[in-house]
Backbone as a printed PyTorch tensor [residue, N CA C, xyz], in Angstrom:
tensor([[[ 88.4570,  44.1080,  94.4510],
         [ 89.3370,  45.4620,  94.2210],
         [ 90.7660,  45.3130,  94.5550]],

        [[ 91.5150,  45.8040,  93.8380],
         [ 92.2670,  46.1830,  93.9780],
         [ 93.4710,  46.8820,  94.8920]],

        [[ 94.1640,  46.9190,  96.2390],
         [ 93.6870,  48.4540,  96.8230],
         [ 94.9540,  49.3930,  96.0540]],

        [[ 95.7740,  48.7970,  94.7390],
         [ 96.5720,  49.3870,  94.0490],
         [ 96.3800,  50.6810,  93.0230]],

        [[ 96.4100,  52.0400,  92.8640],
         [ 96.7030,  52.7800,  92.0330],
         [ 96.8260,  52.7790,  90.8360]],

        [[ 96.0770,  52.8200,  89.6510],
         [ 97.2670,  52.4500,  88.1980],
         [ 97.2110,  53.6980,  88.2070]],

        [[ 98.0450,  54.4260,  87.0720],
         [ 98.5420,  55.4490,  86.7490],
         [ 97.2800,  56.5930,  86.7480]],

        [[ 96.5250,  56.2030,  85.8170],
         [ 95.5540,  57.2580,  85.8230],
         [ 94.1990,  57.7330,  86.6070]],

        [[ 94.8390,  56.8500,  87.7520],
         [ 93.6830,  56.5730,  89.4100],
         [ 94.3150,  58.0300,  89.8860]],

        [[ 95.2880,  57.8630,  89.7180],
         [ 96.7410,  58.7870,  90.5470],
         [ 96.9160,  60.0720,  89.6610]],

        [[ 96.5210,  60.0030,  88.7090],
         [ 97.0930,  61.5610,  87.6590],
         [ 94.8260,  62.2210,  88.2090]],

        [[ 94.4810,  61.9390,  88.6900],
         [ 93.0950,  62.4760,  88.8790],
         [ 92.6050,  62.6750,  90.3140]],

        [[ 94.2080,  62.1490,  90.2480],
         [ 94.0770,  62.8670,  92.3290],
         [ 95.1540,  64.0290,  92.3820]],

        [[ 94.8650,  64.6560,  93.9410],
         [ 95.3950,  66.3870,  94.0070],
         [ 95.6690,  65.4270,  95.3380]],

        [[ 96.5850,  65.9670,  95.1840],
         [ 97.2430,  66.4100,  97.4400],
         [ 96.2430,  65.9140,  98.1750]],

        [[ 96.6100,  65.0690,  98.7590],
         [ 95.2570,  64.7070, 100.2100],
         [ 94.7090,  63.9280,  99.5470]],

        [[ 94.8360,  63.2010,  97.9690],
         [ 93.5030,  62.3390,  98.1170],
         [ 92.7630,  63.1010,  97.6190]],

        [[ 92.4660,  63.7290,  96.9170],
         [ 90.7850,  64.7300,  96.9990],
         [ 90.9810,  64.7260,  95.3310]],

        [[ 89.7250,  64.3220,  94.6940],
         [ 89.6120,  64.5140,  93.2720],
         [ 89.9050,  66.1820,  92.3870]],

        [[ 90.4390,  66.0300,  92.2780],
         [ 91.5250,  67.2620,  90.9160],
         [ 89.7740,  68.0780,  91.2520]],

        [[ 88.7000,  67.0220,  90.8620],
         [ 87.8890,  68.2230,  90.6010],
         [ 87.3060,  68.9250,  91.8790]],

        [[ 86.8650,  67.9380,  92.7400],
         [ 86.3120,  68.5250,  94.1700],
         [ 87.5260,  70.2340,  94.1580]],

        [[ 89.2760,  69.6430,  94.2930],
         [ 90.2260,  71.0860,  94.3910],
         [ 89.9190,  72.5270,  94.2920]],

        [[ 89.1240,  71.8830,  92.3550],
         [ 89.3670,  73.1910,  91.8480],
         [ 88.4750,  74.1770,  92.1730]],

        [[ 86.8840,  73.2570,  92.2920],
         [ 85.2740,  73.5820,  92.1700],
         [ 86.3410,  73.7680,  93.5080]],

        [[ 86.7870,  73.5440,  95.1950],
         [ 86.9390,  74.5190,  95.9120],
         [ 87.5080,  75.7770,  95.5610]],

        [[ 88.2000,  76.1550,  94.7200],
         [ 89.4230,  77.6130,  94.2280],
         [ 88.3040,  77.9150,  94.1630]],

        [[ 87.3750,  77.3120,  93.1670],
         [ 86.0780,  77.4090,  93.1700],
         [ 85.2460,  79.1010,  93.3340]],

        [[ 84.7870,  78.6540,  94.5990],
         [ 83.7170,  79.2460,  95.3000],
         [ 84.5650,  80.0990,  96.4010]],

        [[ 85.6690,  79.3690,  96.8240],
         [ 87.0240,  80.7510,  97.1330],
         [ 87.1310,  82.1800,  96.6740]],

        [[ 87.5480,  81.8260,  95.1310],
         [ 87.4090,  83.9720,  94.8660],
         [ 85.6240,  83.6810,  94.8020]],

        [[ 84.8470,  82.8530,  93.8990],
         [ 84.0070,  83.6350,  94.2590],
         [ 84.1370,  84.7220,  94.7650]],

        [[ 83.9770,  83.6030,  96.1580],
         [ 83.3700,  84.5520,  97.4540],
         [ 84.1780,  85.4620,  98.0420]],

        [[ 86.0520,  85.3460,  97.7780],
         [ 86.0980,  86.7930,  97.3690],
         [ 86.3770,  87.8320,  96.9140]],

        [[ 85.9440,  87.2120,  95.4870],
         [ 84.8260,  87.9380,  94.2120],
         [ 83.7110,  89.6370,  94.9710]],

        [[ 83.0940,  88.5310,  95.5880],
         [ 81.6260,  89.0510,  95.8180],
         [ 82.1320,  89.7890,  97.1960]],

        [[ 82.5170,  89.3300,  98.2270],
         [ 83.5020,  90.5930,  99.5040],
         [ 83.2490,  91.9370,  98.4440]],

        [[ 84.5840,  91.4020,  97.8610],
         [ 85.1170,  92.7780,  97.0620],
         [ 84.3220,  93.6990,  96.8740]],

        [[ 83.3180,  93.3790,  95.6000],
         [ 82.2090,  93.4100,  94.8450],
         [ 80.6170,  95.0780,  95.7860]],

        [[ 81.4650,  94.0450,  97.1210],
         [ 80.4370,  95.0400,  98.4270],
         [ 80.7200,  96.1660,  99.0690]],

        [[ 82.2470,  95.5060,  99.2370],
         [ 82.9200,  96.4340,  99.9620],
         [ 82.6980,  97.6570,  98.9720]],

        [[ 83.2140,  97.3200,  97.5850],
         [ 83.5520,  98.2950,  96.6580],
         [ 82.0880,  99.3870,  96.6990]],

        [[ 80.8230,  98.7680,  96.9350],
         [ 80.0880,  98.7650,  96.7620],
         [ 79.3530, 100.0480,  97.9260]],

        [[ 79.5880,  99.4850,  98.8410],
         [ 79.4740,  99.9960, 100.0230],
         [ 80.5500, 101.0600,  99.9680]],

        [[ 81.7730, 101.2290,  99.3500],
         [ 82.9260, 102.7740,  99.7890],
         [ 81.7420, 103.4450,  98.6930]],

        [[ 80.9580, 103.5130,  97.9370],
         [ 80.1320, 104.0000,  97.7280],
         [ 79.9120, 104.3930,  97.7950]],

        [[ 78.5640, 104.3710,  98.4050],
         [ 77.6950, 104.6200,  99.0190],
         [ 78.0240, 105.4880, 100.5670]],

        [[ 79.1640, 105.2400, 100.6270],
         [ 79.8070, 105.8300, 102.6650],
         [ 80.1710, 107.3320, 102.0320]],

        [[ 80.7780, 107.1640, 100.2190],
         [ 81.6030, 108.3980,  99.8890],
         [ 80.3720, 109.1510,  99.7410]],

        [[ 79.5720, 109.0570,  99.0400],
         [ 77.9630, 109.5730,  98.8720],
         [ 77.6920, 110.1480,  99.3730]],

        [[ 77.4920, 109.7890, 100.4640],
         [ 76.5460, 110.7910, 101.6510],
         [ 77.5200, 111.0190, 102.4920]],

        [[ 78.6660, 111.2350, 102.4190],
         [ 79.1530, 112.4850, 102.9140],
         [ 79.5600, 113.4600, 102.1470]],

        [[ 80.0670, 113.2660, 101.3580],
         [ 79.5890, 114.4700, 100.0190],
         [ 78.5850, 115.1910,  99.8610]],

        [[ 77.3890, 114.0080, 100.2900],
         [ 76.3090, 115.2380, 100.2730],
         [ 76.1390, 115.4920, 101.7730]],

        [[ 76.3520, 114.6280, 103.2150],
         [ 75.9870, 116.0170, 103.9590],
         [ 77.4940, 117.4690, 104.2390]],

        [[ 78.1130, 117.3620, 103.6720],
         [ 79.3060, 117.8160, 103.1480],
         [ 78.9850, 119.1810, 102.4420]],

        [[ 78.0180, 119.0980, 100.9710],
         [ 77.3670, 120.2460, 101.0470],
         [ 76.2420, 120.5760, 101.5020]],

        [[ 75.8110, 120.3350, 102.3480],
         [ 74.6390, 120.6500, 103.5000],
         [ 75.7510, 121.2090, 104.4470]],

        [[ 76.1140, 120.8720, 104.3310],
         [ 77.2810, 121.7120, 105.6320],
         [ 77.5190, 122.5310, 105.2970]],

        [[ 78.0080, 123.0170, 103.7220],
         [ 78.3490, 124.2070, 102.9060],
         [ 77.7300, 125.6810, 103.1420]],

        [[ 76.2990, 124.5710, 103.8060],
         [ 75.1970, 126.0170, 102.3140],
         [ 74.9200, 127.8190, 103.6900]],

        [[ 75.5000, 127.3340, 104.1790],
         [ 75.7480, 128.3730, 105.5350],
         [ 76.2560, 129.1440, 104.6440]],

        [[ 77.7960, 128.9710, 104.9010],
         [ 78.9050, 129.4880, 103.9010],
         [ 78.1620, 129.8660, 103.0950]],

        [[ 78.3940, 129.2740, 101.9440],
         [ 77.9230, 129.9170, 100.4480],
         [ 76.5790, 131.2110, 100.3130]],

        [[ 76.2140, 131.1880, 101.6550],
         [ 74.2240, 132.0190, 101.8590],
         [ 74.9410, 133.5560, 102.3250]],

        [[ 76.6000, 133.1360, 103.4940],
         [ 77.0030, 134.5280, 103.7130],
         [ 77.7040, 135.0240, 102.0930]],

        [[ 79.2990, 134.2260, 102.0000],
         [ 79.7760, 134.6330, 100.3360],
         [ 78.7310, 135.6750,  99.7010]],

        [[ 77.4380, 134.6550,  99.2290],
         [ 76.5090, 135.5080,  98.1650],
         [ 75.7990, 137.2610,  98.8810]],

        [[ 75.4910, 137.2050, 100.7440],
         [ 74.8710, 138.4110, 100.6220],
         [ 76.0170, 139.1710, 101.2070]],

        [[ 76.9640, 138.3540, 101.2630],
         [ 78.2420, 139.9050, 101.7550],
         [ 78.7660, 140.0910, 100.0100]],

        [[ 78.7040, 139.7210,  99.3110],
         [ 78.7420, 139.7590,  97.6380],
         [ 77.3710, 140.9110,  97.1100]],

        [[ 76.2320, 140.5420,  97.0800],
         [ 75.1240, 141.4760,  97.4520],
         [ 75.1480, 142.7790,  97.5900]],

        [[ 75.8510, 142.8820,  99.3180],
         [ 75.3270, 144.6250,  99.3320],
         [ 76.5650, 144.9290,  99.2970]],

        [[ 77.9510, 145.1610,  98.0260],
         [ 78.5270, 145.3910,  97.2460],
         [ 77.8410, 146.5270,  96.4210]],

        [[ 78.2730, 147.7470,  96.7520],
         [ 77.3820, 148.1520,  95.3230],
         [ 78.5550, 147.2640,  94.2220]],

        [[ 77.7660, 148.1930,  92.8750],
         [ 78.4580, 147.8630,  91.2240],
         [ 79.6530, 147.8400,  90.6430]],

        [[ 79.7650, 149.2670,  91.5030],
         [ 81.2840, 149.7540,  91.6540],
         [ 82.8080, 148.5860,  91.9720]],

        [[ 82.5270, 148.7190,  93.5880],
         [ 82.9020, 147.5980,  94.4620],
         [ 83.4920, 146.0530,  93.2230]],

        [[ 82.0440, 146.3140,  93.1590],
         [ 82.3560, 145.1540,  92.5020],
         [ 82.4600, 144.4140,  91.5320]],

        [[ 82.3360, 145.7350,  90.3050],
         [ 83.5110, 146.0410,  89.0640],
         [ 85.1930, 145.6830,  89.5850]],

        [[ 85.2280, 146.7690,  90.8930],
         [ 86.5400, 146.7740,  91.2000],
         [ 87.8900, 144.9370,  91.8810]],

        [[ 86.7930, 144.8060,  91.9050],
         [ 87.2990, 143.6720,  92.1690],
         [ 86.5600, 141.7070,  91.1300]],

        [[ 86.5060, 143.2580,  90.3850],
         [ 86.0590, 141.5680,  88.3470],
         [ 84.9610, 141.2510,  88.4290]],

        [[ 84.0130, 141.4590,  89.1930],
         [ 82.6120, 140.9950,  89.1400],
         [ 81.6430, 141.4090,  88.9790]],

        [[ 80.1220, 140.3290,  88.1060],
         [ 78.5430, 141.4380,  88.3580],
         [ 78.3540, 140.7110,  89.0000]],

        [[ 76.7050, 141.5990,  89.3200],
         [ 76.6620, 141.0320,  89.8030],
         [ 75.5810, 139.4950,  89.1650]],

        [[ 75.4300, 139.5900,  88.5130],
         [ 74.7980, 138.3500,  87.5140],
         [ 76.0610, 136.7060,  87.9460]],

        [[ 77.0090, 138.2340,  88.5830],
         [ 78.2070, 136.0580,  88.6680],
         [ 77.6950, 135.4740,  90.2830]],

        [[ 77.5280, 136.9250,  91.1090],
         [ 77.2920, 137.0120,  92.0230],
         [ 77.2020, 134.7490,  93.1670]],

        [[ 75.8580, 134.9980,  92.5090],
         [ 75.7050, 133.1850,  92.2590],
         [ 76.4710, 132.2950,  91.7900]],

        [[ 77.2730, 132.1760,  91.1590],
         [ 77.9590, 131.4410,  90.4320],
         [ 79.6380, 131.5530,  91.2820]],

        [[ 80.1020, 132.0670,  91.9270],
         [ 80.9610, 132.9280,  92.3770],
         [ 80.4130, 131.7490,  94.7510]],

        [[ 79.7000, 131.8520,  94.4160],
         [ 79.1420, 131.6890,  96.0770],
         [ 78.9210, 129.9420,  96.1950]],

        [[ 78.7140, 129.8770,  94.9010],
         [ 78.7180, 128.3860,  95.0600],
         [ 79.6350, 127.1500,  94.5610]],

        [[ 80.5970, 128.0600,  93.9300],
         [ 82.7340, 127.7100,  93.8920],
         [ 82.8140, 127.6520,  95.1240]]])
């Protein structure tokens, strides 16, 4: 065996004597791991946002009930003075 490398052997080598294909494979593995980590992080972020939204909606129920009760306690004339009808009370309380 000849200890010298010919030009074709050298072209197939990457820095530090590793074959170019091995370097590319390692880069692909790292990129895939990064993409997987990113996807998991985004997915977990969406789950957290959803859970927080649900808890916020649940926490707002007592306030909506108070607003609705207060509006229902008004007379039709008082509702008309503020530009509402009885049919709009539930929608207003939900906003």
